[in-house]
C-alpha positions in Angstrom: 51.9 100.9 148.9 49.1 101.7 146.5 49.9 104.4 143.9 47.6 107.2 143.0 46.9 105.6 139.6 46.0 102.3 141.2 43.7 104.1 143.6 41.9 105.9 140.8 41.8 102.6 138.8 40.2 100.8 141.8 37.5 103.4 142.0 36.8 103.2 138.3 36.7 99.4 138.4 34.2 99.4 141.3 32.1 102.0 139.6 32.0 100.1 136.3 31.3 96.8 138.0 28.4 98.2 139.9 27.0 100.2 136.9 27.3 97.2 134.6 26.2 94.7 137.2 22.9 96.4 137.8 22.2 96.2 134.1 23.2 92.5 133.9 20.9 91.6 136.8 18.0 93.5 135.3 18.5 91.9 131.9 18.6 88.4 133.4 15.5 89.0 135.4 13.6 90.3 132.4 14.8 88.0 129.7 16.5 85.0 131.3 20.1 83.9 131.0 20.0 82.7 127.4 18.4 85.8 125.9 20.3 88.1 128.2 23.6 86.6 127.2 22.6 86.7 123.5 21.9 90.5 123.8 25.1 91.0 125.9 22.9 91.9 128.8 21.5 94.9 126.9 25.0 96.5 127.0 26.9 97.2 123.8 30.2 95.4 123.3 31.9 98.7 122.9 30.9 99.7 126.5 32.6 96.6 127.8 35.7 97.3 125.7 35.8 101.0 126.7 35.6 100.2 130.4 38.5 97.7 130.1 40.6 100.0 127.9 40.0 103.1 130.0 41.2 101.3 133.2 44.1 99.8 131.4 45.4 103.2 130.3 44.9 104.6 133.8 47.3 101.9 135.0 50.0 102.4 132.4 52.0 104.5 134.9 52.0 103.9 138.7 54.3 106.5 140.2 51.9 109.1 141.7 51.3 109.5 145.5 47.8 109.6 146.9 46.8 113.0 148.2 44.4 113.8 151.1 41.9 115.3 148.6 42.0 112.0 146.6 41.0 110.1 149.7 38.1 112.4 150.5 36.8 112.3 147.0 37.2 108.5 146.9 35.3 108.0 150.1 32.4 110.2 148.8 32.3 108.4 145.5 32.3 105.0 147.2 29.2 106.1 149.2 27.6 107.0 145.9 28.6 103.8 144.1 27.4 101.5 146.9 23.9 102.8 146.7 21.8 100.2 144.7 21.2 102.5 141.8 23.3 101.8 138.7 23.0 105.4 137.3 24.7 106.7 140.4 27.8 104.6 139.6 28.0 106.3 136.2 27.6 109.7 137.9 30.5 108.8 140.2 32.6 107.8 137.1 31.8 111.1 135.5 32.9 113.0 138.6 36.1 111.0 139.0 37.0 111.4 135.3 36.5 115.1 135.4 38.6 115.2 138.6 41.4 113.3 137.0 41.4 115.4 133.9 41.2 118.8 135.6 42.7 118.5 139.0 45.5 115.9 138.9 47.9 117.0 136.1 47.5 113.5 134.5 50.0 111.8 132.3 49.1 111.3 128.6 48.0 107.7 129.2 45.9 108.7 132.3 44.3 111.5 130.3 43.4 109.1 127.5 42.0 106.6 129.9 39.9 109.2 131.8 38.5 110.5 128.5 37.4 107.0 127.5 35.7 106.4 130.8 34.1 109.8 130.7 32.8 109.0 127.2 31.4 105.7 128.5 29.0 107.6 130.7 27.4 109.2 127.6 25.4 106.1 126.5 25.1 104.6 130.0 23.8 107.8 131.7 23.6 111.1 129.9 21.8 110.1 126.8 19.3 108.2 129.0 18.7 111.3 131.1 18.3 113.3 127.8 15.4 110.9 126.9 13.6 111.7 130.2 13.3 115.3 129.2 13.1 115.2 125.4 11.8 111.6 124.7 8.8 112.7 122.6 10.8 115.1 120.4 13.6 112.5 119.9 11.3 109.7 119.1 9.3 111.8 116.7 12.4 112.5 114.7 12.8 108.8 114.1 9.1 108.4 113.4 9.1 111.2 110.8 12.1 109.7 109.0 10.4 106.3 108.8 7.1 107.8 107.8 8.8 109.8 105.1 10.7 106.7 103.8 7.5 104.5 103.7 5.1 107.3 102.8 2.8 106.4 105.6 3.1 109.5 107.8 3.3 109.5 111.6 1.6 110.7 114.7 4.1 111.5 117.4 6.2 108.3 117.8 3.5 106.2 116.1 3.8 105.1 112.5 1.3 103.1 110.5 2.3 99.7 109.1 3.0 99.9 105.3 0.1 97.5 104.7 -2.2 99.6 106.9 -2.9 96.6 109.2 -1.9 98.4 112.4 0.6 100.8 113.9 4.2 100.6 115.2 5.2 102.5 118.3 8.8 103.5 118.6 10.2 103.2 122.1 13.4 104.7 123.5 15.5 101.5 123.2 14.9 101.6 119.4 15.8 105.3 119.0 18.7 106.3 116.8 20.1 108.5 119.6 21.2 105.4 121.6 23.2 104.2 118.6 24.7 107.7 118.0 25.9 107.9 121.6 27.6 104.5 121.1 29.1 105.7 117.9 30.6 108.6 119.9 32.0 106.3 122.5 33.5 104.1 119.8 35.3 107.1 118.2 36.6 108.2 121.6 37.7 104.7 122.6 39.6 104.0 119.3 41.1 107.4 118.9 42.3 107.6 122.5 43.6 104.1 122.5 45.7 104.8 119.4 46.7 108.2 120.7 45.1 109.9 117.7 46.1 113.5 117.1 42.8 115.6 117.0 42.0 117.7 113.9 39.0 119.3 112.3 38.8 116.2 110.0 37.6 114.2 113.0 34.3 116.1 112.8 33.8 114.6 109.3 34.4 111.0 110.5 32.2 111.5 113.6 29.4 113.0 111.4 29.7 110.2 108.8 29.6 107.5 111.6 26.5 109.1 113.2 24.7 109.4 109.9 25.5 105.7 109.1 24.2 104.3 112.3 21.0 106.5 112.0 20.5 105.2 108.5 20.9 101.5 109.6 18.5 102.0 112.5 15.9 103.8 110.5 16.1 101.2 107.7 15.6 98.4 110.3 12.6 100.0 111.8 11.2 100.8 108.4 11.5 97.1 107.4 9.7 96.2 110.7 7.0 98.7 109.8 6.1 97.1 106.5 3.7 94.7 108.2 3.1 92.8 111.4 4.8 89.7 109.9 7.9 91.8 109.2 7.7 93.2 112.7 7.6 89.7 114.3 10.4 88.5 112.2 12.8 91.4 112.6 11.9 92.4 116.1 13.4 89.3 117.7 16.5 88.6 119.7 18.3 87.2 116.6 17.2 90.1 114.5 18.3 92.5 117.1 21.7 90.7 117.5 22.3 90.8 113.7 21.5 94.6 113.5 23.6 95.3 116.5 26.6 93.5 114.9 26.0 95.4 111.7 26.0 98.7 113.5 29.0 97.7 115.5 30.9 96.7 112.4 30.1 99.8 110.5 30.9 102.1 113.5 34.2 100.4 114.2 35.2 100.3 110.5 34.5 104.0 110.0 36.3 105.0 113.2 39.3 102.9 112.1 39.4 104.7 108.8 39.4 107.9 110.6 42.6 107.0 112.6 44.2 104.9 109.8 47.5 106.9 110.1 48.0 105.9 113.8 46.7 102.4 113.0 49.3 102.0 110.2 52.0 102.9 112.7 50.8 100.3 115.2 50.7 97.6 112.5 
């Protein structure tokens, strides 16, 4: 007989598969299999890891009994997930994570898994919704930093090339906010996986990680903005892959430093 934990895990798995699957299909249609695979289908590696780690923690204990309210919620969420809109799957994961955290008296491992899966919805859903309402303001912050760094100034989300040969338009996928939301997910995933004890010092590590990824992203766009030749060279799949690996390495490295006590115990 299926346990309560297995029931929740199954819902999380279906939600993640549908949410990630819609992004995979879109990426392949737009870029083709080779470029889509090189860019991990437009999905950060930390998202894939977080989905797996969150479900794995949910399944650490399998002793609970499914309640009628669980079945009602599960049926409603399945209806939401089966709709051909990937964002609705992440909304379903948000609702299920909150339900597990607030209404099920979860074990420590379940709580950690639900927190990771809830954090996964930040870059996959909530930061994107934030862009819909505040895109101009957010992109203008990046443009102002780049204009200040190069001394070229900016107009909205448009920055002149350093050699004055044209202009660079900063679009949402290039915004620093996307990287900051992934940095947040990285911290939650690593700290919860290692059962890190929270403290005020965590704010320092989160702030340092966020500033680091913003600095890398702004530096990358600034180099692209030197001239059209620099733009064509850096704004490529290989250029994007290298920068993404750099951001991932810096983010993971700083987060591991922040939980080095728990990490040393594991080692």
